[in-house]
TIZATI-964150 format. One line per field, with one value per residue (C-alpha): x negated, y negated, z. Coordinates in pm, 1 decimal. Last residue first. Layout:
x: (X | ...)
y: (Y | ...)
z: (Z | ...)
! end
This chain:
x: (-9189.7 | -9407.6 | -9670.6 | -9415.7 | -9211.8 | -9522.8 | -9655.6 | -9321.9 | -9308.0 | -9654.2 | -9554.2 | -9240.6 | -9448.6 | -9679.0 | -9382.9 | -9259.6 | -9596.9 | -9600.6 | -9250.1 | -9349.3 | -9657.3 | -9443.1 | -9203.7 | -9490.7 | -9624.7 | -9277.1 | -9227.0 | -9551.3 | -9860.2 | -10087.9 | -10253.1 | -10196.4 | -9851.8 | -9681.2 | -9515.7 | -9851.8 | -10025.3 | -9744.9 | -9768.7 | -10145.5 | -10105.1 | -9847.2 | -10062.4 | -10357.9 | -10138.6 | -10008.9 | -10362.7 | -10484.6 | -10203.2 | -10257.3 | -10630.9 | -10573.0 | -10322.5 | -10570.3 | -10852.5 | -10649.5 | -10798.4 | -10842.7 | -10544.1 | -10348.2 | -10376.9 | -10270.4 | -9980.7 | -9874.2 | -9866.9 | -9661.3 | -9419.0 | -9097.2 | -9229.5 | -9213.2 | -9364.0)
y: (-10579.1 | -10500.5 | -10311.1 | -10091.4 | -10018.9 | -9930.2 | -9703.8 | -9521.8 | -9485.2 | -9328.4 | -9078.2 | -8985.6 | -8937.8 | -8709.0 | -8496.8 | -8486.3 | -8361.5 | -8087.5 | -7980.7 | -7975.3 | -7770.0 | -7512.3 | -7498.9 | -7434.1 | -7153.8 | -6998.4 | -7004.0 | -6815.9 | -6975.3 | -6964.8 | -7284.1 | -7426.0 | -7264.8 | -7601.2 | -7570.4 | -7491.7 | -7783.2 | -8019.7 | -7896.0 | -7950.3 | -8302.3 | -8394.5 | -8241.7 | -8455.1 | -8766.4 | -8705.0 | -8635.9 | -8963.4 | -9159.3 | -8989.7 | -9062.9 | -9423.1 | -9476.8 | -9341.0 | -9557.4 | -9876.7 | -10181.7 | -10081.3 | -9849.1 | -10079.6 | -10372.9 | -10177.0 | -10025.4 | -10372.5 | -10498.0 | -10200.0 | -10201.3 | -10242.6 | -9980.4 | -9715.9 | -9423.8)
z: (13813.3 | 13508.7 | 13706.7 | 13885.2 | 13570.6 | 13371.5 | 13647.5 | 13676.2 | 13297.7 | 13286.3 | 13553.0 | 13357.8 | 13042.8 | 13241.1 | 13350.6 | 12989.9 | 12866.6 | 13132.4 | 13032.3 | 12664.6 | 12751.1 | 12931.4 | 12634.0 | 12393.7 | 12610.6 | 12639.4 | 12261.9 | 12225.5 | 12084.5 | 11782.2 | 11667.9 | 11318.9 | 11341.8 | 11286.7 | 11628.3 | 11782.8 | 11613.1 | 11714.5 | 12074.3 | 12075.9 | 11936.0 | 12200.4 | 12473.2 | 12362.2 | 12354.3 | 12706.0 | 12832.3 | 12680.2 | 12844.9 | 13180.5 | 13172.1 | 13060.3 | 13342.4 | 13597.4 | 13455.9 | 13474.9 | 13297.1 | 12931.2 | 12887.9 | 13119.0 | 12879.0 | 12572.1 | 12768.7 | 12883.7 | 12525.1 | 12400.8 | 12695.0 | 12494.6 | 12251.6 | 12526.7 | 12333.2)
! end
């Protein structure tokens, strides 16, 4: 995710608690979605889609922070 910001992401994960929380939540949602799609966890199509939307919203928030800090 955002390879052009790799160094900044590493820095923010250790210096910005809000960013770290969002980043960790994004990764947890990603893993949960993968488990659901692989049938490791049971879920309806609607549940998976709702989690994907939540994950995308968090990704957007992360991008806004990255753009602001890098400006």
